[in-house]
C-alpha positions in Angstrom: 6.2 -2.9 -9.5 8.4 -5.9 -8.9 10.7 -7.2 -6.2 14.3 -6.1 -6.2 17.1 -8.6 -7.3 18.6 -8.6 -3.8 15.5 -10.4 -2.4 15.7 -13.4 -4.7 16.6 -15.7 -1.7 13.5 -14.6 0.2 11.3 -15.1 -2.9 12.8 -18.6 -3.3 12.0 -19.3 0.4 8.4 -18.2 -0.1 8.1 -20.2 -3.3 9.3 -23.3 -1.5 6.9 -22.8 1.4 3.9 -22.3 -0.9 4.6 -25.6 -2.6 4.0 -27.5 0.6 0.6 -29.2 1.1 0.5 -28.2 4.7 2.1 -25.3 6.5 3.2 -25.8 10.1 3.2 -22.9 12.5 6.9 -22.6 12.1 6.5 -22.5 8.3 4.0 -19.7 8.7 6.3 -17.7 10.9 9.1 -18.2 8.3 6.7 -17.1 5.6 5.8 -13.8 7.3 9.5 -13.2 8.2 10.5 -13.6 4.6 7.7 -11.3 3.5 8.7 -8.7 6.0 12.3 -8.6 4.7 11.0 -8.0 1.2 8.5 -5.4 2.3 11.2 -3.4 4.2 13.8 -3.8 1.4 11.4 -2.4 -1.2 9.8 0.3 1.0 6.3 -1.2 0.7 5.3 -0.6 4.3 2.6 1.9 3.5 1.3 0.2 0.4 1.0 -3.2 2.1 0.1 -1.6 5.5 -1.8 -4.5 7.1 0.5 -7.3 5.8 3.4 -5.3 7.3 1.5 -5.0 10.6 0.8 -8.7 10.8 4.5 -9.5 9.9 5.6 -7.3 12.8 2.9 -8.9 15.1 4.1 -12.4 14.1 7.6 -11.6 15.2 6.9 -9.8 18.5 5.1 -10.7 21.8 3.1 -7.5 21.6 2.7 -4.4 19.5 2.5 -1.1 21.4 4.5 1.3 19.2 2.6 1.4 16.0 0.2 4.2 14.8 -1.6 1.6 12.7 -2.3 -0.5 15.8 -3.6 2.6 17.7 -6.1 3.1 14.8 -7.1 -0.5 15.0 -7.9 0.0 18.7 -9.9 3.1 17.8 -11.9 1.0 15.2 -12.7 -1.5 17.9 -13.9 1.3 20.3 -16.1 2.8 17.5 -17.7 -0.6 16.9 -18.4 -1.1 20.5 -19.9 2.3 20.8 -22.0 2.1 17.6 -23.4 -1.3 18.5 -24.0 -0.6 22.2 -21.8 -3.6 23.3 -23.9 -6.8 23.8 -27.3 -5.5 22.8 -29.9 -8.2 21.9 -30.1 -7.0 18.3 -26.4 -7.0 17.6 -26.1 -10.5 19.2 -29.0 -11.8 17.3 -27.9 -10.8 13.8 -24.2 -11.3 14.5 -23.3 -7.7 13.7 -21.5 -7.3 17.1 -19.0 -10.1 16.4 -18.6 -9.2 12.8 -18.0 -5.5 13.5 -15.3 -6.0 16.1 -13.7 -8.8 14.1 -13.4 -6.5 11.2 -11.1 -4.3 13.2 -8.5 -7.0 12.9 -8.4 -6.1 9.2 -8.5 -9.7 8.0 -9.9 -8.9 4.6 -7.3 -6.2 4.1 -4.5 -8.6 5.1 -5.7 -11.1 2.5 -5.8 -8.4 -0.2 -2.3 -7.3 0.8 -0.9 -10.8 0.6 -2.4 -11.2 -2.9 -0.9 -7.9 -3.9 2.5 -9.0 -2.4 2.4 -12.3 -4.4 1.6 -10.5 -7.6 4.5 -8.1 -7.1 6.9 -11.0 -6.5 5.5 -12.9 -9.5 4.4 -15.7 -7.1 1.3 -17.8 -7.6 -1.8 -16.9 -5.5 -2.6 -20.6 -4.9 -4.9 -21.1 -1.9 -4.9 -17.4 -0.9 -7.4 -17.0 -3.7 -9.7 -19.9 -2.4 -12.0 -18.9 0.5 -12.0 -22.2 2.4 -8.2 -22.4 2.2 -7.8 -18.8 3.3 -10.0 -19.4 6.3 -7.8 -22.4 7.3 -4.7 -20.4 6.8 -5.9 -17.4 8.8 -7.0 -19.6 11.6 -3.4 -20.9 11.9 -2.2 -17.3 11.9 -4.5 -16.4 14.7 -3.5 -19.4 16.7 0.2 -18.4 16.5 -0.8 -14.9 17.7 -2.9 -16.1 20.6 -2.6 -13.8 23.6 -0.2 -11.4 21.8 -1.6 -8.0 22.6 -2.0 -4.9 20.4 -2.1 -2.2 23.0 -1.5 1.4 24.0 1.7 2.0 25.9 1.6 2.9 29.6 0.5 6.3 30.7 4.1 7.6 31.3 5.1 6.7 27.7 1.9 8.3 26.3 2.5 11.6 28.0 5.8 11.8 26.1 4.1 11.1 22.8 1.3 13.7 22.2 0.0 12.0 19.0 -0.6 8.7 20.8 -2.1 10.5 23.8 -4.5 12.4 21.6 -5.8 9.2 20.0 -6.3 7.6 23.4 -8.0 10.7 24.8 -10.4 10.9 21.9 -11.3 7.2 22.3 -11.8 7.7 26.0 -14.0 10.8 25.5 -16.3 9.1 23.0 -16.6 6.0 25.1 -17.4 7.8 28.4 -20.0 9.9 26.5 -21.7 6.8 25.0 -21.7 4.2 27.8 -19.6 5.2 30.8 -16.7 2.9 29.9 -13.2 4.3 29.3 -10.9 3.8 26.4 -10.2 0.5 24.7 -6.6 -0.2 25.8 -5.8 -3.5 24.2 -7.1 -6.3 21.9 -5.9 -9.8 21.1 -6.9 -13.2 19.9 -7.8 -15.8 22.4 -9.1 -19.4 22.5 -12.6 -20.2 23.9 -13.2 -23.3 25.9 -14.8 -24.9 22.9 -11.5 -24.4 21.0 -13.1 -21.7 18.8 -11.1 -18.6 18.1 -12.3 -15.5 19.9 -11.1 -11.9 20.3 -10.8 -10.1 23.7 -10.8 -6.4 24.3 -9.5 -4.7 27.5 -11.0 -1.3 28.5 -10.4 1.2 31.2 -13.3 1.5 33.6 -14.1 4.5 35.8 -14.6 2.5 39.0 -12.3 -0.6 38.4 -8.8 -1.2 37.2 -10.1 -2.5 33.8 -13.0 -4.3 32.1 -13.1 -7.0 29.4 -15.4 -7.9 26.6 -14.9 -10.9 24.2 -16.6 -12.6 21.3 -16.3 -15.0 18.5 -13.9 -14.2 15.7 -15.7 -13.9 12.4 -13.8 -14.0 9.1 
């Protein structure tokens, strides 16, 4: 499968950007914007699901109207329930941070980008090199700092039964396991040491909300 002729300009833009030795934050936004145009023009949203999600995330202050994002929130909730939040064992072996970090689908994003480049007959370059990928994704996460993936407000959910059902199921599992309510939102944040972290907001039975955060592992 190849890109359509009408997207030649976007392919040229991406090719130009990939030739740069260093991508600024504005270059990365431009890169994702060009990829989004090509994805939508060719109907690749489902096949490149996580690249499409990150393209949308890059261009919005928050994401609260995407079924993919609700499933990401559910994955975070499942990780928190399975590992029992900050248990000594999960902290010691790093599984807690790895499991929640995996909900951001960073590996899947990388695979989607590689597939996108192949479809557009573009070189994989540093997306195929682990150290360069880590550097690139760190820049992506910095651009996305404090941009939330979240469930919509209660009034909106009541009008959208599918979303309400996902939220209610998360809340049911969470209350049964540990007494917390549903995971409502997640985002990248920056720790005081300048390391990248994630943060999760949850409902709480006796408080407006509760938060848990940890180091981003990728």
